[in-house]
Every structure is written in C-alpha cells, then in structure tokens.
Backbone as numpy.savetxt, mean C-alpha at the origin, in Angstrom:
# Nx Ny Nz CAx CAy CAz Cx Cy Cz
16.87 19.57 -9.28 16.28 20.10 -8.47 16.86 22.01 -8.61
15.71 22.41 -8.45 15.80 24.01 -8.83 16.71 24.62 -7.78
16.69 24.19 -6.61 17.47 24.79 -5.56 17.84 23.70 -4.46
19.20 23.04 -4.60 19.58 21.81 -3.41 19.63 22.40 -2.36
20.09 23.54 -1.84 20.01 24.15 -0.63 18.84 24.27 0.05
17.53 24.80 -0.74 16.46 24.80 0.01 15.60 23.75 -0.38
16.22 22.80 -0.99 15.42 21.49 -1.31 14.15 22.03 -1.99
14.11 22.46 -2.95 13.00 23.01 -3.82 12.89 22.91 -5.13
12.09 22.76 -5.61 11.84 22.26 -7.41 12.35 21.03 -7.87
12.00 19.94 -6.89 12.37 18.74 -7.08 11.58 18.11 -8.33
11.99 17.26 -9.01 11.26 16.66 -10.23 12.13 15.37 -10.72
11.91 14.13 -9.78 12.86 13.01 -9.98 11.89 11.80 -10.58
12.27 10.94 -11.31 11.66 9.87 -11.56 12.61 8.76 -10.64
11.70 8.04 -10.00 12.22 6.98 -8.81 11.69 5.98 -9.48
12.77 4.83 -9.09 12.45 3.36 -9.42 13.48 2.63 -8.65
12.73 1.23 -7.94 13.55 0.38 -7.20 13.21 -0.84 -7.54
13.85 -1.99 -7.39 13.33 -3.57 -7.53 14.43 -4.30 -7.13
13.69 -5.21 -6.65 14.78 -6.47 -6.10 14.05 -7.76 -5.97
14.80 -8.57 -5.56 14.44 -10.01 -5.43 13.59 -10.53 -4.36
13.72 -9.79 -3.18 12.94 -10.30 -2.13 12.52 -8.97 -1.02
11.24 -8.70 -0.80 10.86 -7.39 -0.04 11.30 -7.33 1.13
11.14 -8.82 1.87 11.73 -8.91 3.39 13.00 -8.31 3.49
13.99 -8.36 2.41 15.39 -7.73 2.86 15.17 -6.14 3.20
14.36 -5.65 2.34 14.02 -4.02 2.45 13.24 -3.82 3.95
12.54 -4.59 4.28 11.91 -4.43 5.77 13.16 -4.59 6.59
14.14 -5.28 6.70 14.89 -5.47 7.69 15.93 -4.33 7.70
15.96 -3.37 6.74 16.74 -1.86 6.67 15.99 -1.15 7.66
14.69 -1.30 7.75 13.76 -0.49 8.21 13.64 -1.02 9.85
14.17 -2.18 9.98 13.99 -2.61 11.46 12.81 -3.48 11.74
12.37 -3.90 10.50 11.16 -4.72 10.61 11.54 -6.05 10.21
10.87 -7.40 10.69 10.99 -8.58 10.15 9.64 -8.84 9.47
10.05 -9.72 8.28 9.02 -9.35 7.36 9.28 -11.04 6.87
8.32 -12.06 6.90 8.60 -13.38 6.19 8.67 -13.15 4.92
9.36 -13.67 3.94 9.89 -13.58 2.54 8.61 -13.83 1.83
8.51 -12.86 1.19 6.93 -12.67 0.15 7.31 -12.41 -1.35
8.51 -12.68 -1.77 8.91 -12.33 -2.98 9.68 -11.17 -3.56
9.66 -11.03 -4.88 10.30 -9.73 -5.83 9.33 -8.60 -5.65
9.97 -7.60 -5.75 9.48 -6.22 -5.84 9.98 -5.22 -6.70
9.01 -4.45 -7.03 9.61 -3.18 -7.90 8.40 -2.18 -7.70
8.87 -0.84 -7.79 8.18 0.15 -8.00 8.86 1.45 -8.44
7.76 2.29 -8.98 8.28 3.47 -9.71 7.48 4.71 -9.21
7.87 5.92 -9.31 7.08 7.00 -9.10 7.69 8.27 -9.52
6.88 9.33 -9.81 7.49 10.89 -9.91 7.14 11.36 -8.77
8.56 12.28 -8.16 8.64 12.90 -7.02 8.82 14.28 -7.53
7.92 14.99 -7.01 7.84 16.83 -7.36 7.43 17.34 -6.03
7.74 18.57 -6.15 7.85 19.52 -5.08 9.14 20.04 -4.23
8.88 19.77 -3.02 10.11 20.18 -2.03 10.04 19.19 -1.04
11.27 19.43 -0.32 11.44 18.38 0.80 10.43 18.76 1.97
10.09 19.74 1.96 8.70 19.84 2.89 7.44 19.59 2.50
7.16 19.46 1.08 5.83 19.09 0.61 6.30 18.17 -0.72
6.55 16.66 -0.53 7.08 16.18 -1.58 5.90 15.17 -1.98
5.38 15.60 -3.27 4.28 14.58 -3.71 4.73 13.58 -4.55
4.23 12.50 -4.58 4.64 11.25 -5.52 3.28 11.06 -6.57
3.76 10.90 -7.60 2.64 10.76 -8.68 3.10 9.42 -9.81
2.36 9.15 -10.57 2.68 8.05 -11.48 3.08 6.65 -10.54
2.73 6.49 -9.24 3.04 5.59 -8.81 2.47 4.11 -9.09
3.62 3.25 -9.41 3.08 1.72 -9.68 3.96 0.76 -8.99
3.68 0.19 -8.25 4.34 -0.86 -7.45 3.56 -2.17 -7.40
4.38 -3.12 -6.96 4.10 -4.37 -7.24 5.00 -5.36 -6.28
4.50 -6.18 -5.44 5.40 -7.02 -4.53 4.80 -8.55 -4.24
5.61 -9.37 -4.17 5.02 -10.81 -4.36 5.24 -11.73 -5.48
4.45 -12.98 -5.38 5.08 -14.09 -6.63 3.58 -14.33 -6.81
3.50 -14.62 -8.14 1.83 -14.98 -8.60 1.91 -16.67 -7.97
0.80 -17.03 -8.07 0.62 -18.39 -7.24 0.77 -18.33 -5.85
1.08 -17.24 -5.19 1.30 -17.32 -3.70 0.60 -16.05 -3.32
0.95 -14.74 -3.40 0.48 -13.60 -2.90 1.08 -12.35 -3.75
0.41 -11.61 -4.23 0.63 -10.48 -5.05 0.08 -9.03 -4.47
0.63 -8.19 -4.07 0.24 -6.63 -3.91 0.59 -5.73 -5.13
-0.33 -4.92 -5.71 -0.46 -4.16 -6.47 -0.83 -2.65 -5.97
0.12 -1.51 -6.24 -0.80 -0.44 -5.89 -0.30 0.65 -7.02
-1.23 1.43 -7.42 -0.92 2.57 -8.39 -1.79 3.75 -7.76
-1.27 5.16 -8.12 -1.63 6.12 -7.70 -0.86 7.38 -7.37
-1.29 7.99 -6.48 -0.52 9.30 -5.86 -0.50 9.41 -4.45
0.09 10.29 -4.11 0.34 10.66 -2.66 0.75 12.24 -2.93
-0.24 13.12 -2.55 -0.10 14.39 -2.53 1.26 15.12 -1.87
1.17 14.75 -0.40 2.47 15.07 0.55 2.99 13.76 1.13
3.97 13.26 0.35 4.50 12.40 0.95 5.12 12.25 2.26
5.72 13.22 2.51 6.44 13.99 3.74 5.49 13.57 4.98
4.16 13.76 4.74 3.28 14.06 6.02 2.06 12.96 5.66
2.28 11.85 4.51 1.72 10.81 4.47 0.19 11.20 4.21
-0.02 12.52 3.58 -1.47 13.10 3.28 -1.74 13.00 1.92
-2.93 13.00 1.45 -3.33 13.29 0.15 -3.37 11.84 -0.66
-3.61 10.67 -0.32 -3.35 9.53 -0.48 -4.66 9.29 -1.70
-4.34 8.61 -2.87 -5.16 8.42 -3.91 -4.45 7.16 -4.49
-4.94 5.86 -4.12 -4.35 4.83 -4.31 -5.09 3.53 -4.58
-5.00 3.09 -5.95 -5.69 1.82 -6.22 -4.98 0.68 -5.65
-5.51 -0.23 -4.85 -4.78 -1.44 -4.10 -5.27 -2.65 -4.82
-4.61 -3.75 -4.84 -5.16 -4.86 -5.60 -4.08 -5.86 -4.85
-5.04 -7.01 -3.90 -4.24 -7.96 -3.16 -4.91 -9.27 -3.56
-3.90 -10.02 -4.15 -4.45 -11.36 -4.64 -3.65 -12.55 -3.56
-4.19 -13.42 -3.02 -3.35 -14.43 -2.37 -4.19 -15.85 -2.66
-3.25 -16.26 -3.36 -3.78 -17.96 -3.82 -3.01 -18.99 -2.95
-2.29 -18.78 -2.39 -1.50 -19.87 -1.61 -2.23 -19.86 -0.37
-2.84 -21.10 0.27 -3.58 -20.78 1.41 -2.71 -20.87 2.76
-1.57 -21.37 2.52 -0.49 -21.01 3.74 0.15 -19.89 3.76
0.20 -18.88 2.82 0.76 -17.77 2.71 0.71 -16.70 3.99
-0.63 -16.78 4.54 -1.07 -15.84 5.73 -0.33 -16.36 7.01
0.00 -17.77 7.09 0.57 -18.24 8.35 1.98 -18.13 8.07
2.75 -18.02 6.98 3.91 -17.62 6.73 4.31 -16.11 6.97
3.38 -15.45 6.64 3.62 -14.05 6.81 3.53 -13.52 8.15
2.47 -14.18 9.10 2.24 -14.07 10.68 3.07 -14.50 11.52
3.91 -15.88 10.68 4.65 -16.38 11.77 4.21 -17.55 12.39
2.71 -17.75 12.50 2.26 -18.65 13.34 1.35 -19.51 12.45
0.61 -20.47 12.85 -0.29 -20.99 12.48 -1.78 -20.35 12.47
-2.30 -20.18 11.17 -3.63 -19.39 11.15 -4.45 -20.63 10.28
-5.69 -20.41 10.38 -6.58 -21.16 9.64 -6.23 -21.08 8.34
-6.05 -22.23 7.23 -5.81 -21.96 5.84 -7.20 -21.63 5.26
-6.85 -20.57 4.39 -7.86 -19.49 3.79 -8.14 -20.11 2.26
-9.24 -19.96 1.56 -9.45 -20.27 0.24 -8.82 -19.00 -0.42
-8.70 -19.12 -1.87 -7.99 -18.07 -2.56 -8.96 -16.51 -2.07
-8.15 -15.41 -1.99 -8.40 -14.30 -1.89 -8.02 -12.95 -2.57
-9.07 -12.41 -2.88 -8.62 -11.29 -3.78 -9.49 -9.83 -3.26
-8.80 -8.86 -2.93 -9.15 -7.81 -2.22 -8.75 -6.19 -3.24
-9.73 -5.61 -3.50 -9.44 -4.35 -4.19 -9.97 -3.35 -3.50
-9.57 -2.17 -3.60 -10.05 -0.75 -3.06 -9.18 0.31 -3.52
-10.08 1.57 -3.61 -9.25 2.61 -3.88 -9.31 3.51 -2.50
-7.75 3.80 -2.08 -7.50 4.26 -0.79 -7.37 5.95 -0.87
-8.12 6.63 -0.02 -8.05 7.77 0.09 -8.03 8.52 1.37
-7.66 9.75 1.56 -7.66 10.13 2.87 -8.09 11.71 2.79
-8.49 12.62 3.74 -8.86 13.78 3.61 -9.10 14.02 5.07
-8.38 15.05 5.56 -8.78 15.76 6.85 -9.20 14.45 7.89
-7.96 13.53 8.35 -8.11 12.56 9.10 -9.02 11.59 9.16
-9.56 11.55 7.73 -10.45 10.44 7.25 -9.86 9.58 6.45
-9.95 8.32 6.26 -9.57 7.32 5.55 -10.46 6.72 4.69
-10.52 6.32 3.67 -11.82 5.90 3.05 -11.30 4.66 2.24
-11.89 3.50 2.27 -11.50 2.52 1.18 -13.08 2.48 0.25
-12.83 3.07 -0.93 -13.90 2.94 -1.79 -13.98 1.95 -2.61
-15.03 1.51 -3.22 -15.11 0.85 -4.39 -14.40 -0.78 -3.70
-14.56 -1.05 -2.67 -13.92 -1.92 -1.63 -14.55 -3.34 -2.13
-14.14 -4.51 -2.63 -14.56 -5.67 -3.17 -13.25 -6.91 -2.57
-14.09 -7.70 -2.07 -13.43 -8.60 -1.16 -13.99 -10.08 -1.96
-13.09 -10.85 -2.22 -13.43 -12.28 -2.67 -12.72 -13.34 -2.00
-13.40 -14.24 -1.15 -12.82 -15.22 -0.43 -13.58 -16.55 -0.84
-12.80 -17.00 -1.66 -13.41 -18.27 -2.09 -14.65 -18.12 -2.89
-15.65 -18.73 -2.42 -16.83 -18.31 -3.23 -17.74 -17.03 -2.84
-17.23 -16.58 -1.62 -18.02 -15.43 -0.89 -17.46 -14.02 -1.33
-18.48 -13.32 -1.66 -18.08 -11.99 -2.10 -18.74 -10.81 -1.01
-17.94 -9.71 -0.68 -18.39 -8.65 -0.22 -17.89 -7.28 -1.03
-18.90 -6.26 -0.93 -18.51 -5.08 -1.35 -18.92 -3.91 -0.71
-18.41 -2.70 -0.95 -19.16 -1.83 -0.16 -17.89 -0.73 -0.09
-17.97 0.01 1.33 -17.17 1.32 1.62 -16.67 1.03 3.03
-15.46 1.51 3.33 -15.16 1.37 4.89 -14.45 2.69 4.93
-14.62 3.12 6.27 -13.87 4.48 6.67 -13.49 4.56 7.94
-12.45 5.28 8.28 -11.83 4.99 9.28 -11.49 6.81 9.75
-11.99 7.37 10.77 -12.02 8.75 11.20 -10.88 8.58 12.37
-9.74 9.61 12.14 -8.77 9.41 13.11 -8.87 10.59 13.95
-9.50 11.55 13.56 -9.58 13.00 14.29 -10.75 12.72 15.47
-10.41 13.45 16.75 -11.39 13.35 17.59 -10.82 12.70 18.37
-11.53 12.50 19.80 -10.75 11.68 21.04 -10.96 10.43 20.53
-11.73 9.58 19.85 -11.55 8.24 19.56 -12.01 7.84 17.91
-11.09 6.74 17.61 -11.23 6.70 16.04 -12.87 6.03 15.76
-13.26 6.38 14.60 -14.57 5.84 14.24 -14.56 5.17 12.83
-15.30 4.09 12.82 -15.04 3.09 11.80 -16.53 3.08 11.08
-16.81 3.18 9.73 -18.14 3.30 9.45 -17.87 2.31 8.20
-18.97 1.54 7.75 -19.31 0.49 6.49 -20.42 0.61 6.08
-20.40 0.52 4.89 -21.64 0.55 4.00 -21.80 -0.51 2.81
C-alpha cells in the first residue's frame, strides 16, 4: 500500500477458503443452508475509495450436488460497479433447491446455467446466457435496467 493513511496505492492478492460457505453467510447475519466448501482469490488494486478486483476466481459447492463458479473482474468493488464476471452454476442434486430454500420445492432435473454478467450505467446484462434443464435448453440475453422510475427487464 503506497499510502496507508489515505488508503491509496493498494495492490494485494487475496485468497480465502473454507469447508462450509454457510458459516461465512452467518458472519454477515444471513442464514444459508449448507452448500459445501468454498474458495476464492482475487487481486485488489486502487484505493479504498475505488477498489478494483481482478483475476477473480471463486468456487463454492460440492460436485454431485451444486457448484457455482465465477471468474472475472469488478472495476469498483466498493460501489459494486464495473462487473465483468463469467458465472457457471451446475445443480445435479434434485433436492438441492429445496434444501437451499428451506422448504419443499418441485424436484428439478439436472440444471446448468452460464452467463457473462456485466453492468454499465444502471443496466445489468447476462450475455451468452445458456440454461440447460434436463433435456430442455434456452439461450439468449437478459437485461435489467434499474435507472428510472421503474426497473425494466429485456430478453432476447
């Protein structure tokens, strides 16, 4: 860190891992059903006022149940702006959604969801969106505009 008093010149490599993601959610005051181990790493650069995260690699869950993977960057993590993340969710355990929700839900066939998540100017986009649910498949683009009096959702 170039100037610890001003919080500028940050250039750190961060890494975290653990055996159960639900325990981390508990620290934030959230309840989460057990999902399994997690690990994440990133490079933090910039200042406390505008901290960017790059080289993000994160994974949570268990093979054979459900796994979420994310890679990419966040230009300003302190404001949650400048998202550029590739997400992949694999759910192979049909009972997992019920455990996560804490209530009975219809059992689903294996699910795989992938997308490139970006944001700019109050608009979020899921590009290269691909959803496979059992033998069904869907692909396209989904947008959510949060600027203005009402949110707008678009899909192609």
